[in-house]
C-alpha positions in Angstrom: -39.3 4.4 32.7 -42.2 4.6 30.2 -42.2 2.7 26.8 -41.6 5.8 24.6 -38.6 6.9 26.7 -37.2 3.4 26.5 -37.7 3.2 22.8 -36.0 6.6 22.4 -33.0 5.4 24.4 -32.7 2.2 22.3 -32.9 4.2 19.0 -30.2 6.6 20.4 -27.9 3.7 21.3 -28.3 2.1 17.9 -27.7 5.3 15.9 -24.7 6.1 18.1 -22.9 3.0 16.8 -20.2 3.7 14.3 -21.4 4.1 10.7 -19.3 5.2 7.8 -20.6 8.8 7.8 -20.3 9.1 11.6 -16.7 7.8 11.5 -15.8 10.1 8.7 -17.2 13.2 10.5 -15.4 12.2 13.7 -12.0 11.8 12.1 -12.4 15.0 10.1 -13.4 17.0 13.1 -10.3 15.8 15.0 -8.1 16.9 12.1 -8.8 20.5 11.0 -5.3 20.5 9.5 -6.2 18.0 6.7 -6.3 19.4 3.2 -9.8 20.2 2.0 -9.3 18.0 -1.1 -8.5 15.0 1.2 -11.5 15.8 3.4 -13.8 15.8 0.3 -12.4 12.4 -0.7 -12.8 11.0 2.8 -16.4 12.2 2.9 -17.0 10.3 -0.3 -15.4 7.1 1.0 -12.6 7.3 -1.4 -8.8 7.2 -1.0 -5.9 8.7 -3.0 -2.1 8.6 -3.3 -0.5 10.6 -0.6 -3.1 9.9 2.1 -1.9 8.8 5.6 -3.0 5.6 7.3 -5.4 7.6 9.5 -7.0 9.2 6.4 -7.5 5.8 4.8 -9.1 4.5 8.0 -11.3 7.6 8.1 -12.5 6.9 4.5 -12.7 3.0 4.6 -12.7 2.1 8.3 -10.3 -0.2 10.1 -8.3 -2.8 8.2 -9.4 -6.4 8.1 -8.1 -8.3 11.2 -9.3 -11.7 10.0 -7.6 -11.4 6.6 -3.9 -12.1 5.8 -3.0 -9.0 7.7 -0.4 -6.3 7.5 2.8 -6.8 5.7 5.9 -4.6 6.4 9.2 -4.4 4.6 12.0 -2.0 3.6 9.6 -0.6 1.0 6.9 0.4 3.6 3.7 -1.3 4.8 0.5 -2.7 3.4 -2.9 -2.9 5.1 -5.5 -5.4 4.0 -9.1 -4.4 3.8 -12.0 -6.7 2.9 -11.6 -6.2 -0.9 -8.4 -4.1 -1.3 -4.8 -4.0 -0.2 -3.4 -0.5 0.4 0.4 0.1 0.1 2.2 2.8 2.1 5.7 4.1 1.6 8.2 4.4 4.5 6.7 7.8 5.3 3.3 6.2 5.8 1.7 7.7 2.7 -0.4 5.7 0.2 1.5 4.8 -2.9 -1.1 2.4 -4.5 -3.9 0.0 -3.8 -5.2 -3.1 -5.6 -8.0 -5.6 -5.4 -7.2 -8.8 -3.5 
């Protein structure tokens, strides 16, 4: 394998790693049923009331596993991200979010 081919392979591997735009496009392409307004928010990296857990993950990525974690109760569930906590109702829809 020559050097330019090896370099091209390395660049391809690095760019194939998940980045926010790539993650968002992947999630959106898997969900053609999502409302266009939600898709626009996800593409911008924003969340809104009424989003599903999967839509929040599409916009912001996976929740923080090294933080305090997920809290569940009769009111619903919360997921902790690096700087925010997102609250979901019992139907799995965003009700609010706040800074940690």
